[in-house]
Each structure stands twice: as C-alpha cells, then as structure tokens.
C-alpha positions as protocol buffer text, in pm:
chain_id: "A"
residue {
  index: 1
  type: UNK
  ca { x: 12607 y: 14772 z: -3413 }
}
residue {
  index: 2
  type: UNK
  ca { x: 12983 y: 14806 z: -3407 }
}
residue {
  index: 3
  type: UNK
  ca { x: 13244 y: 14549 z: -3322 }
}
residue {
  index: 4
  type: UNK
  ca { x: 13271 y: 14712 z: -2982 }
}
residue {
  index: 5
  type: UNK
  ca { x: 12934 y: 14550 z: -2918 }
}
residue {
  index: 6
  type: UNK
  ca { x: 13004 y: 14297 z: -2640 }
}
residue {
  index: 7
  type: UNK
  ca { x: 12751 y: 14049 z: -2778 }
}
residue {
  index: 8
  type: UNK
  ca { x: 12915 y: 14048 z: -3122 }
}
residue {
  index: 9
  type: UNK
  ca { x: 13261 y: 14024 z: -2961 }
}
residue {
  index: 10
  type: UNK
  ca { x: 13168 y: 13734 z: -2734 }
}
residue {
  index: 11
  type: UNK
  ca { x: 13016 y: 13539 z: -3022 }
}
residue {
  index: 12
  type: UNK
  ca { x: 13304 y: 13626 z: -3259 }
}
residue {
  index: 13
  type: UNK
  ca { x: 13546 y: 13460 z: -3016 }
}
residue {
  index: 14
  type: UNK
  ca { x: 13336 y: 13143 z: -2981 }
}
residue {
  index: 15
  type: UNK
  ca { x: 13403 y: 12850 z: -3212 }
}
residue {
  index: 16
  type: UNK
  ca { x: 13107 y: 12661 z: -3067 }
}
residue {
  index: 17
  type: UNK
  ca { x: 12780 y: 12808 z: -2938 }
}
residue {
  index: 18
  type: UNK
  ca { x: 12618 y: 12608 z: -2660 }
}
residue {
  index: 19
  type: UNK
  ca { x: 12246 y: 12661 z: -2608 }
}
residue {
  index: 20
  type: UNK
  ca { x: 12069 y: 12580 z: -2286 }
}
residue {
  index: 21
  type: UNK
  ca { x: 11734 y: 12426 z: -2384 }
}
residue {
  index: 22
  type: UNK
  ca { x: 11456 y: 12524 z: -2142 }
}
residue {
  index: 23
  type: UNK
  ca { x: 11436 y: 12902 z: -2181 }
}
residue {
  index: 24
  type: UNK
  ca { x: 11659 y: 12991 z: -2475 }
}
residue {
  index: 25
  type: UNK
  ca { x: 11512 y: 12735 z: -2720 }
}
residue {
  index: 26
  type: UNK
  ca { x: 11189 y: 12597 z: -2576 }
}
residue {
  index: 27
  type: UNK
  ca { x: 10951 y: 12680 z: -2293 }
}
residue {
  index: 28
  type: UNK
  ca { x: 10943 y: 12313 z: -2193 }
}
residue {
  index: 29
  type: UNK
  ca { x: 10652 y: 12324 z: -1952 }
}
residue {
  index: 30
  type: UNK
  ca { x: 10437 y: 12582 z: -2135 }
}
residue {
  index: 31
  type: UNK
  ca { x: 10169 y: 12327 z: -2221 }
}
residue {
  index: 32
  type: UNK
  ca { x: 10220 y: 12077 z: -1939 }
}
residue {
  index: 33
  type: UNK
  ca { x: 10297 y: 12291 z: -1631 }
}
residue {
  index: 34
  type: UNK
  ca { x: 10609 y: 12211 z: -1428 }
}
residue {
  index: 35
  type: UNK
  ca { x: 10418 y: 12208 z: -1095 }
}
residue {
  index: 36
  type: UNK
  ca { x: 10187 y: 11942 z: -1240 }
}
residue {
  index: 37
  type: UNK
  ca { x: 10485 y: 11726 z: -1341 }
}
residue {
  index: 38
  type: UNK
  ca { x: 10652 y: 11784 z: -1004 }
}
residue {
  index: 39
  type: UNK
  ca { x: 10327 y: 11676 z: -836 }
}
residue {
  index: 40
  type: UNK
  ca { x: 10315 y: 11355 z: -1043 }
}
residue {
  index: 41
  type: UNK
  ca { x: 10674 y: 11272 z: -953 }
}
residue {
  index: 42
  type: UNK
  ca { x: 10622 y: 11358 z: -586 }
}
residue {
  index: 43
  type: UNK
  ca { x: 10322 y: 11123 z: -569 }
}
residue {
  index: 44
  type: UNK
  ca { x: 10536 y: 10843 z: -717 }
}
residue {
  index: 45
  type: UNK
  ca { x: 10813 y: 10921 z: -471 }
}
residue {
  index: 46
  type: UNK
  ca { x: 10581 y: 10944 z: -168 }
}
residue {
  index: 47
  type: UNK
  ca { x: 10441 y: 10598 z: -240 }
}
residue {
  index: 48
  type: UNK
  ca { x: 10793 y: 10456 z: -199 }
}
residue {
  index: 49
  type: UNK
  ca { x: 10956 y: 10689 z: 53 }
}
residue {
  index: 50
  type: UNK
  ca { x: 10739 y: 10909 z: 273 }
}
residue {
  index: 51
  type: UNK
  ca { x: 11020 y: 11131 z: 403 }
}
residue {
  index: 52
  type: UNK
  ca { x: 11158 y: 11201 z: 54 }
}
residue {
  index: 53
  type: UNK
  ca { x: 10802 y: 11262 z: -68 }
}
residue {
  index: 54
  type: UNK
  ca { x: 10743 y: 11518 z: 206 }
}
residue {
  index: 55
  type: UNK
  ca { x: 11066 y: 11698 z: 111 }
}
residue {
  index: 56
  type: UNK
  ca { x: 10972 y: 11691 z: -260 }
}
residue {
  index: 57
  type: UNK
  ca { x: 10631 y: 11839 z: -181 }
}
residue {
  index: 58
  type: UNK
  ca { x: 10812 y: 12163 z: -86 }
}
residue {
  index: 59
  type: UNK
  ca { x: 10915 y: 12230 z: -448 }
}
residue {
  index: 60
  type: UNK
  ca { x: 10733 y: 12266 z: -778 }
}
residue {
  index: 61
  type: UNK
  ca { x: 11050 y: 12207 z: -983 }
}
residue {
  index: 62
  type: UNK
  ca { x: 11057 y: 11857 z: -1139 }
}
residue {
  index: 63
  type: UNK
  ca { x: 11439 y: 11859 z: -1158 }
}
residue {
  index: 64
  type: UNK
  ca { x: 11455 y: 11931 z: -784 }
}
residue {
  index: 65
  type: UNK
  ca { x: 11221 y: 11636 z: -715 }
}
residue {
  index: 66
  type: UNK
  ca { x: 11464 y: 11420 z: -914 }
}
residue {
  index: 67
  type: UNK
  ca { x: 11759 y: 11539 z: -702 }
}
residue {
  index: 68
  type: UNK
  ca { x: 11566 y: 11458 z: -383 }
}
residue {
  index: 69
  type: UNK
  ca { x: 11475 y: 11111 z: -512 }
}
residue {
  index: 70
  type: UNK
  ca { x: 11837 y: 11032 z: -600 }
}
residue {
  index: 71
  type: UNK
  ca { x: 11959 y: 11149 z: -260 }
}
residue {
  index: 72
  type: UNK
  ca { x: 11708 y: 10918 z: -94 }
}
residue {
  index: 73
  type: UNK
  ca { x: 11776 y: 10603 z: -295 }
}
residue {
  index: 74
  type: UNK
  ca { x: 11950 y: 10521 z: -625 }
}
residue {
  index: 75
  type: UNK
  ca { x: 11684 y: 10281 z: -750 }
}
residue {
  index: 76
  type: UNK
  ca { x: 11409 y: 10525 z: -658 }
}
residue {
  index: 77
  type: UNK
  ca { x: 11604 y: 10799 z: -835 }
}
residue {
  index: 78
  type: UNK
  ca { x: 11616 y: 10588 z: -1151 }
}
residue {
  index: 79
  type: UNK
  ca { x: 11240 y: 10532 z: -1138 }
}
residue {
  index: 80
  type: UNK
  ca { x: 11167 y: 10904 z: -1093 }
}
residue {
  index: 81
  type: UNK
  ca { x: 11413 y: 10988 z: -1370 }
}
residue {
  index: 82
  type: UNK
  ca { x: 11231 y: 10758 z: -1616 }
}
residue {
  index: 83
  type: UNK
  ca { x: 10900 y: 10917 z: -1519 }
}
residue {
  index: 84
  type: UNK
  ca { x: 11048 y: 11268 z: -1558 }
}
residue {
  index: 85
  type: UNK
  ca { x: 11193 y: 11188 z: -1901 }
}
residue {
  index: 86
  type: UNK
  ca { x: 10855 y: 11053 z: -2017 }
}
residue {
  index: 87
  type: UNK
  ca { x: 10683 y: 11368 z: -1882 }
}
residue {
  index: 88
  type: UNK
  ca { x: 10937 y: 11596 z: -2058 }
}
residue {
  index: 89
  type: UNK
  ca { x: 10876 y: 11421 z: -2390 }
}
residue {
  index: 90
  type: UNK
  ca { x: 10501 y: 11469 z: -2340 }
}
residue {
  index: 91
  type: UNK
  ca { x: 10561 y: 11831 z: -2240 }
}
residue {
  index: 92
  type: UNK
  ca { x: 10767 y: 11936 z: -2545 }
}
residue {
  index: 93
  type: UNK
  ca { x: 10499 y: 11793 z: -2775 }
}
residue {
  index: 94
  type: UNK
  ca { x: 10255 y: 12055 z: -2638 }
}
residue {
  index: 95
  type: UNK
  ca { x: 10508 y: 12331 z: -2561 }
}
residue {
  index: 96
  type: UNK
  ca { x: 10423 y: 12532 z: -2873 }
}
residue {
  index: 97
  type: UNK
  ca { x: 10668 y: 12706 z: -3102 }
}
residue {
  index: 98
  type: UNK
  ca { x: 11036 y: 12766 z: -3024 }
}
residue {
  index: 99
  type: UNK
  ca { x: 11120 y: 13079 z: -2823 }
}
residue {
  index: 100
  type: UNK
  ca { x: 11104 y: 13387 z: -3052 }
}
residue {
  index: 101
  type: UNK
  ca { x: 11446 y: 13431 z: -3213 }
}
residue {
  index: 102
  type: UNK
  ca { x: 11570 y: 13083 z: -3115 }
}
residue {
  index: 103
  type: UNK
  ca { x: 11531 y: 12932 z: -3463 }
}
residue {
  index: 104
  type: UNK
  ca { x: 11704 y: 13235 z: -3613 }
}
residue {
  index: 105
  type: UNK
  ca { x: 11987 y: 13211 z: -3356 }
}
residue {
  index: 106
  type: UNK
  ca { x: 12046 y: 12841 z: -3430 }
}
residue {
  index: 107
  type: UNK
  ca { x: 12042 y: 12907 z: -3806 }
}
residue {
  index: 108
  type: UNK
  ca { x: 12270 y: 13212 z: -3775 }
}
residue {
  index: 109
  type: UNK
  ca { x: 12522 y: 13019 z: -3564 }
}
residue {
  index: 110
  type: UNK
  ca { x: 12552 y: 12751 z: -3832 }
}
residue {
  index: 111
  type: UNK
  ca { x: 12557 y: 13007 z: -4113 }
}
residue {
  index: 112
  type: UNK
  ca { x: 12845 y: 13181 z: -3934 }
}
residue {
  index: 113
  type: UNK
  ca { x: 13038 y: 12854 z: -3935 }
}
residue {
  index: 114
  type: UNK
  ca { x: 12997 y: 12776 z: -3567 }
}
residue {
  index: 115
  type: UNK
  ca { x: 12943 y: 12438 z: -3413 }
}
residue {
  index: 116
  type: UNK
  ca { x: 12616 y: 12422 z: -3220 }
}
residue {
  index: 117
  type: UNK
  ca { x: 12531 y: 12204 z: -2921 }
}
residue {
  index: 118
  type: UNK
  ca { x: 12243 y: 12196 z: -2675 }
}
residue {
  index: 119
  type: UNK
  ca { x: 12345 y: 12139 z: -2312 }
}
residue {
  index: 120
  type: UNK
  ca { x: 12049 y: 12081 z: -2084 }
}
residue {
  index: 121
  type: UNK
  ca { x: 11939 y: 11954 z: -1743 }
}
residue {
  index: 122
  type: UNK
  ca { x: 11637 y: 11819 z: -1933 }
}
residue {
  index: 123
  type: UNK
  ca { x: 11663 y: 11479 z: -2100 }
}
residue {
  index: 124
  type: UNK
  ca { x: 11834 y: 11446 z: -2437 }
}
residue {
  index: 125
  type: UNK
  ca { x: 11521 y: 11257 z: -2547 }
}
residue {
  index: 126
  type: UNK
  ca { x: 11295 y: 11560 z: -2501 }
}
residue {
  index: 127
  type: UNK
  ca { x: 11547 y: 11795 z: -2666 }
}
residue {
  index: 128
  type: UNK
  ca { x: 11570 y: 11563 z: -2967 }
}
residue {
  index: 129
  type: UNK
  ca { x: 11191 y: 11526 z: -2986 }
}
residue {
  index: 130
  type: UNK
  ca { x: 11141 y: 11904 z: -2985 }
}
residue {
  index: 131
  type: UNK
  ca { x: 11411 y: 11974 z: -3243 }
}
residue {
  index: 132
  type: UNK
  ca { x: 11267 y: 11710 z: -3475 }
}
residue {
  index: 133
  type: UNK
  ca { x: 10912 y: 11836 z: -3426 }
}
residue {
  index: 134
  type: UNK
  ca { x: 11017 y: 12184 z: -3540 }
}
residue {
  index: 135
  type: UNK
  ca { x: 11270 y: 12071 z: -3808 }
}
residue {
  index: 136
  type: UNK
  ca { x: 11565 y: 12218 z: -3618 }
}
residue {
  index: 137
  type: UNK
  ca { x: 11777 y: 11905 z: -3578 }
}
residue {
  index: 138
  type: UNK
  ca { x: 11992 y: 11991 z: -3882 }
}
residue {
  index: 139
  type: UNK
  ca { x: 12127 y: 12299 z: -3701 }
}
residue {
  index: 140
  type: UNK
  ca { x: 12237 y: 12114 z: -3385 }
}
residue {
  index: 141
  type: UNK
  ca { x: 12551 y: 11900 z: -3395 }
}
residue {
  index: 142
  type: UNK
  ca { x: 12540 y: 11758 z: -3042 }
}
residue {
  index: 143
  type: UNK
  ca { x: 12284 y: 11722 z: -2764 }
}
residue {
  index: 144
  type: UNK
  ca { x: 12409 y: 11674 z: -2408 }
}
residue {
  index: 145
  type: UNK
  ca { x: 12110 y: 11611 z: -2188 }
}
residue {
  index: 146
  type: UNK
  ca { x: 12074 y: 11526 z: -1822 }
}
residue {
  index: 147
  type: UNK
  ca { x: 12347 y: 11277 z: -1722 }
}
residue {
  index: 148
  type: UNK
  ca { x: 12154 y: 10956 z: -1657 }
}
residue {
  index: 149
  type: UNK
  ca { x: 12148 y: 10851 z: -1290 }
}
residue {
  index: 150
  type: UNK
  ca { x: 12401 y: 11122 z: -1200 }
}
residue {
  index: 151
  type: UNK
  ca { x: 12207 y: 11436 z: -1109 }
}
residue {
  index: 152
  type: UNK
  ca { x: 12516 y: 11577 z: -934 }
}
residue {
  index: 153
  type: UNK
  ca { x: 12668 y: 11621 z: -1283 }
}
residue {
  index: 154
  type: UNK
  ca { x: 12386 y: 11852 z: -1400 }
}
residue {
  index: 155
  type: UNK
  ca { x: 12458 y: 12224 z: -1431 }
}
residue {
  index: 156
  type: UNK
  ca { x: 12592 y: 12416 z: -1230 }
}
residue {
  index: 157
  type: UNK
  ca { x: 12846 y: 12133 z: -1267 }
}
residue {
  index: 158
  type: UNK
  ca { x: 13055 y: 12211 z: -1579 }
}
residue {
  index: 159
  type: UNK
  ca { x: 13030 y: 11845 z: -1689 }
}
residue {
  index: 160
  type: UNK
  ca { x: 12766 y: 11899 z: -1967 }
}
residue {
  index: 161
  type: UNK
  ca { x: 12969 y: 12182 z: -2123 }
}
residue {
  index: 162
  type: UNK
  ca { x: 13295 y: 11988 z: -2108 }
}
residue {
  index: 163
  type: UNK
  ca { x: 13122 y: 11682 z: -2255 }
}
residue {
  index: 164
  type: UNK
  ca { x: 12981 y: 11884 z: -2547 }
}
residue {
  index: 165
  type: UNK
  ca { x: 13322 y: 12040 z: -2617 }
}
residue {
  index: 166
  type: UNK
  ca { x: 13493 y: 11700 z: -2607 }
}
residue {
  index: 167
  type: UNK
  ca { x: 13241 y: 11551 z: -2849 }
}
residue {
  index: 168
  type: UNK
  ca { x: 13303 y: 11842 z: -3085 }
}
residue {
  index: 169
  type: UNK
  ca { x: 13681 y: 11807 z: -3050 }
}
residue {
  index: 170
  type: UNK
  ca { x: 13727 y: 12158 z: -2921 }
}
residue {
  index: 171
  type: UNK
  ca { x: 13852 y: 12316 z: -2601 }
}
residue {
  index: 172
  type: UNK
  ca { x: 13564 y: 12422 z: -2379 }
}
residue {
  index: 173
  type: UNK
  ca { x: 13725 y: 12766 z: -2340 }
}
residue {
  index: 174
  type: UNK
  ca { x: 13646 y: 12824 z: -2710 }
}
residue {
  index: 175
  type: UNK
  ca { x: 13274 y: 12787 z: -2638 }
}
residue {
  index: 176
  type: UNK
  ca { x: 13010 y: 13034 z: -2530 }
}
residue {
  index: 177
  type: UNK
  ca { x: 12696 y: 12923 z: -2348 }
}
residue {
  index: 178
  type: UNK
  ca { x: 12358 y: 13093 z: -2384 }
}
residue {
  index: 179
  type: UNK
  ca { x: 12159 y: 13029 z: -2067 }
}
residue {
  index: 180
  type: UNK
  ca { x: 11868 y: 13174 z: -1874 }
}
residue {
  index: 181
  type: UNK
  ca { x: 11958 y: 13069 z: -1519 }
}
residue {
  index: 182
  type: UNK
  ca { x: 12229 y: 13128 z: -1261 }
}
residue {
  index: 183
  type: UNK
  ca { x: 12326 y: 12761 z: -1284 }
}
residue {
  index: 184
  type: UNK
  ca { x: 12418 y: 12819 z: -1651 }
}
residue {
  index: 185
  type: UNK
  ca { x: 12642 y: 13110 z: -1561 }
}
residue {
  index: 186
  type: UNK
  ca { x: 12805 y: 12912 z: -1278 }
}
residue {
  index: 187
  type: UNK
  ca { x: 12860 y: 12611 z: -1507 }
}
residue {
  index: 188
  type: UNK
  ca { x: 13020 y: 12828 z: -1777 }
}
residue {
  index: 189
  type: UNK
  ca { x: 13250 y: 13000 z: -1526 }
}
residue {
  index: 190
  type: UNK
  ca { x: 13352 y: 12662 z: -1382 }
}
residue {
  index: 191
  type: UNK
  ca { x: 13427 y: 12530 z: -1730 }
}
residue {
  index: 192
  type: UNK
  ca { x: 13618 y: 12841 z: -1839 }
}
residue {
  index: 193
  type: UNK
  ca { x: 13369 y: 12915 z: -2119 }
}
residue {
  index: 194
  type: UNK
  ca { x: 13216 y: 13255 z: -2190 }
}
residue {
  index: 195
  type: UNK
  ca { x: 12848 y: 13296 z: -2112 }
}
residue {
  index: 196
  type: UNK
  ca { x: 12560 y: 13505 z: -2246 }
}
residue {
  index: 197
  type: UNK
  ca { x: 12283 y: 13550 z: -1991 }
}
residue {
  index: 198
  type: UNK
  ca { x: 11943 y: 13539 z: -2159 }
}
residue {
  index: 199
  type: UNK
  ca { x: 11730 y: 13755 z: -1928 }
}
residue {
  index: 200
  type: UNK
  ca { x: 11382 y: 13636 z: -2026 }
}
residue {
  index: 201
  type: UNK
  ca { x: 11237 y: 13784 z: -1706 }
}
residue {
  index: 202
  type: UNK
  ca { x: 11297 y: 14143 z: -1589 }
}
residue {
  index: 203
  type: UNK
  ca { x: 11472 y: 14056 z: -1260 }
}
residue {
  index: 204
  type: UNK
  ca { x: 11728 y: 13834 z: -1434 }
}
residue {
  index: 205
  type: UNK
  ca { x: 11928 y: 14112 z: -1604 }
}
residue {
  index: 206
  type: UNK
  ca { x: 12070 y: 14245 z: -1275 }
}
residue {
  index: 207
  type: UNK
  ca { x: 12111 y: 13894 z: -1139 }
}
residue {
  index: 208
  type: UNK
  ca { x: 12320 y: 13788 z: -1440 }
}
residue {
  index: 209
  type: UNK
  ca { x: 12528 y: 14106 z: -1435 }
}
residue {
  index: 210
  type: UNK
  ca { x: 12607 y: 14050 z: -1068 }
}
residue {
  index: 211
  type: UNK
  ca { x: 12698 y: 13688 z: -1146 }
}
residue {
  index: 212
  type: UNK
  ca { x: 12941 y: 13827 z: -1408 }
}
residue {
  index: 213
  type: UNK
  ca { x: 12788 y: 13692 z: -1726 }
}
residue {
  index: 214
  type: UNK
  ca { x: 13001 y: 13818 z: -2016 }
}
residue {
  index: 215
  type: UNK
  ca { x: 12694 y: 13971 z: -2179 }
}
residue {
  index: 216
  type: UNK
  ca { x: 12327 y: 13994 z: -2091 }
}
residue {
  index: 217
  type: UNK
  ca { x: 12055 y: 14007 z: -2357 }
}
residue {
  index: 218
  type: UNK
  ca { x: 11677 y: 14007 z: -2331 }
}
residue {
  index: 219
  type: UNK
  ca { x: 11602 y: 13870 z: -2679 }
}
residue {
  index: 220
  type: UNK
  ca { x: 11721 y: 13560 z: -2861 }
}
residue {
  index: 221
  type: UNK
  ca { x: 11684 y: 13754 z: -3184 }
}
residue {
  index: 222
  type: UNK
  ca { x: 11975 y: 13978 z: -3066 }
}
residue {
  index: 223
  type: UNK
  ca { x: 12198 y: 13669 z: -3076 }
}
residue {
  index: 224
  type: UNK
  ca { x: 12091 y: 13592 z: -3433 }
}
residue {
  index: 225
  type: UNK
  ca { x: 12152 y: 13955 z: -3533 }
}
residue {
  index: 226
  type: UNK
  ca { x: 12495 y: 13963 z: -3364 }
}
residue {
  index: 227
  type: UNK
  ca { x: 12605 y: 13645 z: -3545 }
}
residue {
  index: 228
  type: UNK
  ca { x: 12483 y: 13783 z: -3876 }
}
residue {
  index: 229
  type: UNK
  ca { x: 12663 y: 14115 z: -3812 }
}
residue {
  index: 230
  type: UNK
  ca { x: 13013 y: 13966 z: -3786 }
}
C-alpha cells in the first residue's frame, strides 16, 4: 500500500473515526432475526392502531416499523421504541462475535491516535451492551444511538454525526464515517464528513460508488490495515 491509497488517505485526514454499528461492528439481528422483531412490534402496533399496523406489516425492518408508529401517534411511537430497544438488547446478546476485522479496526483507530465514536440508528443501550460483552468499550469514546422519540433525526439526517463531533469537541468535517448503507453515505455528505462505504454485500460496491462514497471497501480488516499503515 502506498499513500496514494484512497483508504489510507481518507483515514489519515480524519481526526475522529465514526463507526456505524449494525454492519461494520455487529450483525445485530444475526441471532434474533429482524423480521421476527418487526413482527413483534407490528403486532403491538396493530393492537393499538389497525391502519398503522397494516402499513407496518409491509416491512420486515424494525426501524421502519418504529418510523410508522411515530408517524401515527407519539405515545404509540414511544411504546414501540421501548419494545424495539428491549429487542435490540436481546438481539446483541445472541448476535455472535463482532464482524471480522471490526475489533482490529477499533483498536487500530485508537492506536493511531484517533477518537472513535459509534453512530447508530440502533439504541445506544444495545451498542453499549454489545461493546461490553466483547470487551470493546475501552476503544469507543462516544456512543450516539437512536435519538429517543425523534426518529426523524436518525440517519440519513446528519444529526447523529454532528452530535458525536460536538461531544468530542471537533468539527464534523474532520470525521470520517464507516457505514454499510446508503443512509450512512447521505448522512455523511449532509454533515460534510468523509465516508467509507463498507460493501458487505456484492451489490453495495456499485451503489456506494454511485452515491459518491469517498472510498469503498469490502473488508473491515482493510480499515485496520490502512490505519496501521500510516
């Protein structure tokens, strides 16, 4: 690797590395499948609001069910959010090991003198539980989870990135985000941060390139190696 390597360059310019959680660090619903959780939440929602329940039944994404619940009714949204947070905490307990290369990437970021934060649409509670379970909490300075009762502030809104940067007393433009979804790339662009697209599925590489991610990588280990190579 030379310094012309775009991954090394992007990371060299970042004072803080922001990690999305579900994908780059943990496969949250590996042990407790997302469709199962979405089904649980939809059943709760349907019991209170039939129309919202019918809409939620169209998706198997728990976060999407939460958005639908909040749109329908604030109090209902709060109830679904509590149920989702509890399900996420259960899920990370059975999610298995961190994503290959994630532990090394977190360690390498700290060893290279970077600040490290996790910015996630999952709850801060489940992020914290997973990091503690795998003895990774010492590598993460800040956790910015799903903004409570304000799903409109989740990524692709830049709010979580800006919040993390503020807490770390740094300009968000000095951060780079590692994310595995288009919403991560959109949030980083909106915040003015650089973004590394983690293409953990084959179709994502082209998708992220088209969305103008600064770099696309298929392995978290590449991030660890690039930080170590500086």
